[in-house]
C-alpha positions as CSV (number, residue, x, y, z in Angstrom):
1,Q,-0.1,0.0,-0.1
2,V,3.1,2.2,0.6
3,Q,6.5,2.4,-1.3
4,L,9.3,4.1,0.6
5,V,12.3,5.6,-0.9
6,E,15.4,6.7,1.0
7,S,18.0,9.4,-0.2
8,G,20.9,11.7,1.5
9,G,23.6,9.1,2.0
10,G,27.2,9.5,1.3
11,L,30.7,9.7,2.3
12,V,31.5,12.1,5.4
13,Q,34.5,12.2,7.5
14,A,34.3,11.5,11.5
15,G,32.7,14.5,13.2
16,G,30.6,15.5,10.3
17,S,26.8,15.4,9.6
18,L,24.4,14.0,7.2
19,R,20.5,14.4,6.9
20,L,18.8,11.3,5.5
21,S,15.2,11.5,3.9
22,C,12.5,9.2,3.3
23,T,9.8,9.9,1.0
24,A,6.4,7.8,0.9
25,S,3.9,7.4,-1.8
26,G,0.6,5.3,-2.2
27,G,-0.5,5.5,1.3
28,A,-1.8,7.9,4.1
29,F,1.7,8.7,5.6
30,R,-0.2,10.6,8.5
31,M,-1.4,7.2,9.9
32,Y,2.0,5.5,9.8
33,A,4.4,5.2,12.7
34,L,8.1,5.4,11.3
35,G,11.4,4.2,12.2
36,W,15.1,3.9,10.8
37,F,17.4,1.0,11.0
38,R,20.9,0.3,9.7
39,Q,22.7,-2.6,8.6
40,A,26.5,-3.0,8.3
41,P,28.2,-5.9,6.3
42,G,28.3,-9.1,8.1
43,K,25.8,-7.7,10.9
44,E,22.0,-8.0,11.6
45,R,19.9,-5.1,11.0
46,E,20.0,-2.6,13.7
47,F,17.5,-0.3,15.2
48,V,18.3,3.4,14.8
49,A,15.3,5.6,15.7
50,S,11.5,5.7,15.6
51,I,8.8,8.3,15.5
52,S,4.9,8.4,16.4
53,W,2.3,9.0,13.7
54,S,2.0,12.6,14.9
55,G,5.8,13.4,15.4
56,G,5.4,14.2,18.9
57,G,7.1,11.0,20.2
58,T,10.7,9.7,19.4
59,Y,12.7,6.8,20.5
60,Y,16.2,6.4,20.1
61,A,18.9,3.5,20.2
62,N,21.5,4.0,23.0
63,S,24.4,4.1,20.3
64,V,22.8,7.4,18.7
65,K,21.2,9.1,21.5
66,G,22.3,12.6,21.5
67,R,23.7,12.7,18.1
68,F,20.8,11.7,15.8
69,T,17.4,13.3,15.5
70,T,14.3,11.9,13.4
71,S,11.4,14.2,12.3
72,R,8.5,13.9,9.9
73,D,6.4,16.2,7.7
74,N,3.4,14.6,7.1
75,A,2.2,17.2,4.4
76,E,5.3,16.3,2.2
77,N,5.1,12.6,3.1
78,T,8.7,12.6,4.2
79,L,10.7,11.5,7.1
80,Y,14.1,12.7,8.2
81,L,17.2,11.4,10.1
82,Q,19.6,14.2,11.0
83,M,22.9,12.7,12.0
84,N,25.5,14.7,13.7
85,S,28.9,13.8,15.2
86,L,29.2,10.7,12.9
87,K,31.5,8.1,14.1
88,P,33.2,5.3,11.7
89,E,31.0,2.8,13.4
90,D,27.9,4.7,12.1
91,T,28.8,3.1,8.5
92,A,26.0,1.0,7.0
93,V,23.2,0.9,4.8
94,Y,20.3,2.8,6.5
95,Y,16.6,1.7,5.9
96,C,13.4,3.6,6.6
97,A,10.4,1.7,7.7
98,A,6.5,2.0,8.3
99,R,4.2,0.4,10.4
100,R,0.3,1.0,9.7
101,D,-2.5,1.9,12.2
102,T,-0.1,2.7,14.9
103,I,-0.8,5.5,17.5
104,G,2.3,5.7,19.6
105,V,6.2,5.2,19.2
106,V,7.2,1.7,18.2
107,V,9.7,0.1,20.3
108,G,11.2,-3.0,19.0
109,G,12.7,-4.9,16.0
110,P,12.2,-5.0,12.2
111,E,9.5,-7.5,12.5
112,L,7.2,-4.8,13.9
113,Y,7.1,-2.9,10.7
114,D,5.0,-3.6,7.6
115,Y,6.9,-1.5,4.8
116,W,10.6,-1.0,4.0
117,G,12.6,1.2,1.7
118,Q,15.4,0.1,-0.3
119,G,18.2,1.6,1.8
120,T,20.9,4.3,1.2
121,Q,24.6,4.2,2.0
122,V,26.3,6.1,4.9
123,T,30.2,5.8,5.1
124,V,32.2,7.5,7.8
125,S,35.7,7.7,7.3
126,S,38.1,8.1,10.3
């Protein structure tokens, strides 16, 4: 019912910043809780951040808390992830995901989400 497309990845030096975007089409974006995950080579997909359907509630992994901020613009059907103070260990493919008919913040793994984007590569050099 919804298609997600990530953008904004790239190569950045340690300590730098990137802003990722995720744009949705084909559904009512306002009614979906959203999340960010990442996956490095040889590792399982890891939770990064999530946001409620109103944008008023957020939840972050301990590894990114204080450095990353997620937000959403429902009028533009777009989810954002602002990444500051990037570290080499942040290097991964970043995915956005959506869970339908969800009121609050989603706290949990990939199995809780219904739709996924294709991912965008983030590489942080030392």
